[in-house]
N, C-alpha and C positions, 0 to 999 in steps of 0.2 A: 732732601738735601743732598743725599748720596748721588742724585741724579742730576745735582745743579738746578734744579727747579726752586722758583721763589719760595720762601716759607713765611708764612705770615702769623701775627699773633693771635688771630681767631681761628687758627687749625685746631681742631679738637685734640690733636696730639700734644698741643703747645704745653698744658701744665703738667705733663709726664715730663717732657724735656724741660721745665724748667726747674723740677724737682731735681733732675739730675745735675744741671746748673750749680744748684745749691750745694748737692754734695760734692763736687768736684771744687766750688770754692772751699768750702770746709777743709778739704784734702789739701789744698794748696796754701791755706792758712798755716798748718799745721807744719808742711814741708817748710814755709817760710819763716815760720816763727823761733826758732832757735837751732843751735846745733843738733845734727844728727849725723851718725856714722853712715858712711857709704852704703852699708847693707841697708839702713833704715831709710836713706834715700830710695835706693832700689824697690823696696817694698811699697813705698807712697806713690812712686810712680808706676807701679805696676798696677796699683789700684786706681790712680788718675788715669791711665790709658788701657784698661782693661787687659793688659797681657799678662799672661801666666809668669812669665820672668823676665824681668828687666835687668840687663847688664850695661849699665852705663856709668860713666863718671860725672858728676853736675855739681856745680856751686851754685846754690840757690843764692839769692831769690829767683823763682821761675813763675811765670804767668800763664794761664790757661781757662778759660770758661767752660769747655765741655772735657776734651780729653779722649773720649772715647774713639774718635777716629784718628788717632795718632798711632801709628806703629815704627818701632824703633828697632834697629837692629843691634848686633853686639858691636862694641869698642868702640860706641859712639861717646864724645865729650861734649858737654853743654856747659857753656861759662855764664859766668853772673849776669841776671837781668834780661834772660831771652824770654820773647811773648810767642806761643803758638797758638793761634785763633785756628781750630782744625774741624770747622763743622762741614768743611768740603772733602777732609781727609788730607792727611800729611803721611807720607812714607819717607822713612829716612833708612838708608842701607847702613850696612856695617861700616866701622872707621871712619865716620865722618866727624870733623871738628866744627864745632859752632862758636866763634867768639863772643864777648860780652855784648849784650844789647841787640842782638840780633831778632828781627821781627819774621816769622813765618805765617802770612796771613792767607787763609784760603777763603776768607769771606769778605763781601762786600754789599754795596747798595747799589739799584739801579739811579742812572742821572734824572730821570724822569721824576719830579717832584710829587708827582701823583702817586709814585710807586715806591718812594725811598724807604718806606717804613717796612718794606718786605726785604729779604735776607737772601742774596744770590751768592752760590759757592761754587769754586772749582777745586779739584785737587792738585796738590803739590808733590812731587816724587824728586827726591834727592838722591843721587846715585852715590856708589860705593866710594869711600875715601875722599870726599868732596870736603874741601875748607872753606868757611863761610865766614869773611871779614867782619870785624867788630861794627856794630852798628848797621849792618847790611839789612834789607828789606826784601823778601820773596813774596812777590804778589800771586794771586789766584791764578791757576791753571799752568803753573810753570814746571818744566821738568829740566832738572840740573843733571847732566851727564858725570858719567863716573871721571873721577881724579879732576874734576875741574875746580877753579879758585874763583871766590866772588871777592872782589876787592872791599876791604873797608868802607863803609858809607854807600855802598852800590845799592841801587834800586831795580831788581831784577823783574821785568815785566814781560819778558818772553824766554823761549827754550834757551839753554845754554848747552853748547855741544861737549862731549867728553874731550878731556885734557885740555881744555882752554880757559884761559883768564878773561873776565870781564870785569868792567869797572864803570862806574859814573852813574849818570841821573839823565835819563834813563840808562841802565848798564848797556854798555855795548861789547864787542869782543876786543880785547887789547892785544892777545897773541896767545899761541899754543904755548904749554908747558914746556920748559926746556929740560931734557934728561941730562943727568950728570954725566953720563957716559958719553953724550953728544958734545958736551961741553969740553973735555979733555982731548977731544982729537984736534 
């Protein structure tokens, strides 16, 4: 999976992977089941993501099936209802804002119906200080550059340069981010 190769249900490692899915699902159910303090949310996310120390702010519910290939930096905020499918690997750098109902999806299936029961993955990398708007969807293999803004509802299927605002379906470059200093002149 980490190399982006097809992963099939008859793979000899699949039962161990399925056990990890079940463990993660139980942790996600606990996270989403009732109110938790911010420290408890971080502790649960630490176990879900397999990170020693998670320092994020999150408003559950949150959804993931695996979790172990998600790496999240400091100062990240994840709002209600987000879904991370991370079998291809998700990296979120420091100070990223993720609005409600965002989907970060590293997983897909081949177009060929004969192969469709296999899983194909590609990593997603989200740079420092990115803001992802409500309902946006980030598709497999995308890198989002530092400071970029993803407009609400955008479907991002290709890389986004640093300091760029993108929007639409599929997302396209709208303009570079305006700096306050430049606007005062």
